[in-house]
C-alpha positions in Angstrom: -50.4 69.5 37.7 -46.6 69.2 38.1 -44.1 68.8 35.3 -43.6 65.0 35.9 -47.3 64.3 35.4 -47.5 66.4 32.3 -44.5 64.4 30.7 -46.3 61.1 31.4 -49.5 62.2 29.8 -47.6 63.3 26.7 -45.8 59.9 26.3 -49.0 57.8 26.5 -50.2 58.5 22.9 -46.7 57.9 21.5 -46.5 54.4 23.1 -50.0 53.5 22.0 -49.1 54.6 18.4 -45.9 52.4 18.3 -47.8 49.3 19.7 -50.6 49.6 17.3 -48.2 49.9 14.3 -46.5 46.6 15.3 -49.7 44.5 15.9 -51.2 44.5 12.5 -49.4 41.2 11.1 -47.3 38.3 12.6 -44.6 38.8 9.8 -43.6 41.6 7.6 -45.4 41.7 4.3 -43.2 41.0 1.2 -44.1 41.5 -2.4 -43.9 38.0 -4.2 -41.6 37.5 -7.1 -41.9 34.7 -9.8 -39.1 32.2 -9.8 -37.4 31.4 -13.1 -38.0 27.8 -14.3 -34.9 25.6 -14.3 -34.3 22.8 -16.8 -33.0 19.6 -15.3 -32.6 15.9 -15.9 -34.4 13.8 -13.4 -34.2 10.2 -12.1 -36.3 8.2 -9.8 -35.2 6.9 -6.4 -34.7 3.2 -7.0 -34.9 0.3 -4.5 -31.9 -2.0 -5.2 -31.8 -5.5 -3.7 -28.4 -7.1 -3.4 -25.4 -7.8 -1.3 -24.4 -4.8 0.9 -20.9 -3.8 0.2 -18.4 -3.8 3.1 -15.5 -1.4 2.8 -12.1 -2.6 4.1 -8.9 -0.6 4.1 -5.3 -1.5 3.6 -1.8 -0.5 2.5 0.1 -1.2 -0.7 3.1 -3.4 -0.3 5.8 -4.5 -2.8 5.9 -8.1 -3.8 9.6 -8.3 -2.8 11.8 -6.0 -0.8 15.4 -6.3 0.3 18.0 -4.4 2.2 21.3 -5.2 0.4 24.5 -5.6 2.3 28.0 -7.1 1.6 30.3 -9.6 3.2 33.3 -7.5 2.1 34.8 -5.0 4.4 36.3 -1.7 3.1 35.5 1.9 2.2 32.8 2.6 -0.5 34.6 3.9 -3.5 31.7 4.3 -5.9 27.9 4.7 -5.5 26.1 4.3 -8.8 22.4 4.8 -7.8 20.2 7.1 -5.9 16.7 6.9 -4.4 14.1 6.6 -7.0 16.2 4.9 -9.7 14.9 1.8 -11.4 17.5 -1.0 -11.8 17.5 -4.3 -13.6 18.7 -7.6 -12.1 22.5 -7.7 -11.8 22.9 -3.9 -12.1 26.0 -2.6 -10.2 24.8 -0.6 -7.2 28.1 0.3 -5.5 31.7 -0.7 -5.2 33.8 -1.5 -2.2 37.6 -1.2 -2.2 38.7 -4.8 -2.6 42.2 -4.6 -0.9 41.2 -6.7 2.1 39.3 -9.3 0.2 42.1 -9.6 -2.4 44.5 -10.3 0.5 42.2 -13.1 1.8 42.1 -14.7 -1.7 45.9 -14.6 -1.9 46.3 -16.2 1.5 43.8 -19.0 0.6 45.5 -19.7 -2.7 48.9 -19.9 -0.9 47.5 -22.4 1.6 46.0 -24.4 -1.3 49.4 -24.6 -3.0 51.0 -25.9 0.2 48.3 -28.5 0.7 48.7 -29.8 -2.8 52.5 -30.1 -2.3 51.9 -32.1 0.9 49.4 -34.3 -0.9 51.9 -35.1 -3.7 54.6 -36.0 -1.1 52.1 -38.2 0.9 51.0 -40.0 -2.3 54.6 -40.9 -3.3 55.3 -42.0 0.2 52.3 -44.2 0.3 53.3 -45.8 -3.1 56.7 -46.5 -1.7 55.4 -48.2 1.4 52.9 -50.2 -0.6 55.8 -51.6 -2.7 57.9 -52.4 0.4 55.0 -54.0 2.1 54.5 -56.2 -0.9 58.1 -57.4 -0.6 57.7 -57.9 3.2 60.1 -55.0 3.8 57.6 -52.8 5.6 55.3 -53.7 8.4 51.5 -53.3 8.4 51.8 -50.3 10.8 54.2 -48.5 8.5 51.8 -48.9 5.6 48.8 -47.7 7.7 50.7 -44.6 8.8 51.6 -43.8 5.2 48.0 -44.3 4.2 46.8 -42.0 7.0 49.2 -39.3 6.0 47.9 -39.4 2.5 44.3 -39.1 3.6 45.2 -36.2 5.8 47.0 -34.4 3.0 44.0 -35.1 0.7 41.7 -33.5 3.3 43.9 -30.5 3.6 43.7 -29.9 -0.1 39.9 -30.1 0.0 39.8 -27.7 3.0 42.2 -25.2 1.2 40.0 -25.3 -2.0 37.0 -24.4 0.1 38.8 -21.5 1.6 39.7 -20.2 -1.8 36.1 -20.4 -3.0 35.0 -18.6 0.2 37.6 -15.8 -0.2 36.8 -15.5 -3.9 33.0 -15.1 -3.2 33.7 -12.4 -0.6 35.9 -10.6 -3.1 33.1 -10.7 -5.6 30.9 -9.0 -3.0 33.1 -5.9 -3.3 30.8 -5.2 -6.3 27.3 -5.0 -4.9 24.7 -5.8 -7.5 20.8 -5.8 -7.5 19.4 -9.2 -6.7 16.2 -8.5 -8.8 14.7 -5.9 -10.9 13.7 -3.2 -8.5 13.3 0.5 -7.6 15.8 2.0 -5.2 14.0 3.2 -2.1 17.1 4.6 -0.2 20.8 4.5 -0.2 22.3 4.2 3.3 26.0 4.9 2.7 28.0 7.6 0.9 31.3 7.4 -0.9 34.0 7.0 1.8 31.8 5.3 4.3 33.1 1.9 5.7 31.1 -1.1 4.5 31.2 -4.0 6.9 29.5 -7.4 6.9 25.8 -7.0 7.8 25.7 -3.2 7.4 22.7 -2.1 5.2 23.9 -0.4 2.0 20.9 0.0 -0.3 17.2 -0.6 0.2 15.3 -2.1 -2.8 11.7 -3.0 -3.6 10.3 -4.8 -6.6 8.3 -2.8 -9.1 5.8 -5.4 -10.5 3.5 -7.7 -8.6 2.5 -5.2 -5.9 -0.2 -6.2 -3.4 -2.5 -4.3 -1.1 -2.7 -5.8 2.4 -6.3 -5.4 3.7 -7.4 -5.6 7.3 -10.6 -7.6 7.4 -12.7 -8.0 10.5 -13.1 -11.5 12.1 -16.8 -11.4 11.3 -16.2 -10.7 7.6 -13.2 -13.0 6.8 -15.4 -15.9 5.8 -16.8 -13.6 3.0 -13.4 -13.4 1.3 -12.7 -16.3 -1.1 -9.1 -17.1 -1.9 -8.4 -16.5 -5.5 -11.5 -14.4 -5.9 -11.7 -10.9 -7.6 -11.8 -7.8 -5.5 -12.3 -4.2 -6.6 -9.6 -1.9 -5.2 -9.4 1.9 -5.2 -6.1 3.7 -4.4 -6.7 6.9 -2.4 -3.7 8.7 -3.9 -4.6 7.7 -7.5 -8.3 8.3 -8.1 -7.4 8.5 -11.8 -7.0 4.7 -11.8 -10.6 4.1 -10.9 -11.5 0.6 -9.6 -8.5 -1.8 -10.1 -9.5 -5.4 -10.3 -7.3 -7.4 -7.9 -7.1 -11.1 -7.0 -6.9 -12.5 -3.5 -3.4 -14.1 -3.3 -3.2 -15.0 0.4 -5.3 -14.9 3.5 -3.1 -14.9 6.6 -4.5 -17.7 8.8 -3.9 -15.9 12.2 -5.7 -12.8 13.4 -4.1 -9.7 14.9 -4.9 -10.0 18.7 -4.9 -6.2 19.0 -7.2 -5.3 16.2 -9.0 -8.6 15.8 -8.5 -8.5 12.0 -7.1 -10.8 9.4 -4.6 -9.7 6.8 -5.8 -10.4 3.2 -3.2 -9.9 0.4 -4.7 -8.8 -2.9 -2.5 -8.7 -6.0 -2.8 -5.5 -8.1 -1.6 -7.1 -11.4 0.2 -4.7 -13.7 -0.8 -1.6 -11.7 2.2 0.2 -10.3 1.8 2.8 -7.5 4.0 4.1 -4.7 4.3 1.5 -1.9 2.9 2.5 1.5 -0.1 4.4 0.1 -3.5 3.6 1.4 -6.4 2.1 -0.4 -9.8 0.4 0.1 -11.6 -2.6 -1.3 -15.2 -3.7 -1.4 -16.4 -7.2 -0.4 -19.9 -8.5 -0.5 -22.0 -8.5 2.7 -25.5 -9.7 3.5 -28.3 -9.3 1.0 -30.4 -6.2 1.7 -32.6 -3.5 0.1 -31.1 -0.1 -0.5 -32.3 3.2 -2.0 -30.0 4.6 -4.6 -29.8 7.7 -6.8 -27.2 8.9 -9.3 -24.2 10.5 -7.7 -24.8 13.7 -9.6 -28.0 14.3 -7.6 -26.1 14.9 -4.3 -24.7 18.4 -3.5 -22.4 18.9 -0.5 -22.6 22.3 1.2 -21.1 23.1 4.6 -21.0 19.6 5.8 -24.6 18.9 4.6 -25.6 16.5 1.8 -28.5 18.0 -0.1 -30.7 16.7 -2.9 -33.2 18.6 -5.1 -36.5 16.7 -5.2 -39.1 17.4 -7.9 -42.5 17.5 -6.2 -45.8 16.4 -7.7 -46.5 20.0 -8.7 -43.3 20.2 -10.7 -41.5 22.5 -8.3 -38.2 22.0 -6.4 -37.9 20.9 -2.7 -34.3 20.9 -1.4 -33.9 18.1 1.1 -31.1 17.0 3.5 -30.1 13.4 3.2 -27.6 10.9 4.5 -25.6 8.9 2.0 -23.8 5.6 2.2 -21.4 3.8 -0.1 -20.8 4.8 -3.7 -21.8 1.9 -6.0 -20.7 0.9 -9.5 -22.6 2.6 -12.3 -22.4 6.1 -10.9 -24.9 5.5 -8.1 -24.8 6.3 -4.4 -26.7 4.7 -1.5 -29.2 6.9 0.4 -29.6 6.0 4.1 -32.2 8.6 5.0 -34.1 11.5 3.6 -35.8 10.0 0.5 -38.4 7.4 -0.3 -38.7 5.0 -3.1 -40.4 6.4 -6.3 -39.6 10.1 -5.6 -38.0 12.1 -8.4 -34.7 13.9 -8.0 -32.9 16.4 -10.2 -29.6 14.9 -11.5 -27.8 17.9 -13.1 -29.1 20.8 -11.0 -26.3 23.5 -10.5 -26.8 23.1 -6.7 -29.4 23.4 -4.1 -32.2 25.7 -5.4 -34.9 27.7 -3.8 -38.0 25.7 -2.8 -40.8 26.4 -5.2 -38.6 26.8 -8.3 -40.3 25.3 -11.3 -38.3 22.3 -12.6 -38.7 21.6 -16.3 -37.6 18.1 -17.4 -35.1 18.2 -20.3 
């Protein structure tokens, strides 16, 4: 027998020993350990019949907003506000050097003085020709010409007075004031910049009376009653909870790109930053839904888990799919549970299956 055959004969018992040691059980044998009981509060999975909530989203808008400009032209000599300031109606925002506007006022007043002098002369001339005409010393044409000159002079005075008012109002625009109580969003000039008619100077938005503009689908717009109450939640301000708003306006035309209607909901006395997003709930069709307390849902790694108390009093951790959060601290369950099952409300998290659950 050569060396190769002898090696093969020696390996056969070793292989048989290894195979026999691995074929005794399908899985490794573990020593069982008793799980510690867990005290929890429980709640039953309820079937709730009612209108299904429809969530719509929107953006907070100020009730009034304005970009303030001035008809006066000149350099800005004083800027009295900055972004974020709160101002009252009539508060001085900035000042423009009034040299140009003051010159316009002086010109208009000079023209008015000349027009009044011409009117006085035309009036005396008319009186003179009326007296001569009465004595047959002046013709009808001469009297008509005197009367025409008087009317022209009177019109020139009225025109000059209007010019003075216009120049004076432009001069007043050298002091730019807030048109309403507002918050300063942005200042668009600095001291030394040239202010000109139509150039934006300060951007303002009102503080009170804010609205959230909701985008509601065409199929749901009939569910929104004008003047009705709507619960609104602001994403950036969860501390506010649900704010009760009132439908102030439903824009009658739909957006052709998104096929949605704009619904403006007043936020009452609630004040938040404009432009932040929020959502509201409107009532949909009546349907049956399964609900559990929100404290029963645990979120781990993208999964939504609930600890179910089985009939034998032990835990079964189950994956579910949730829907909308409802009032009263409840959440909708779309799949994973059945009516009448019992869930743990205050469990510290998903627990091992088989853990005894003792009801507090």
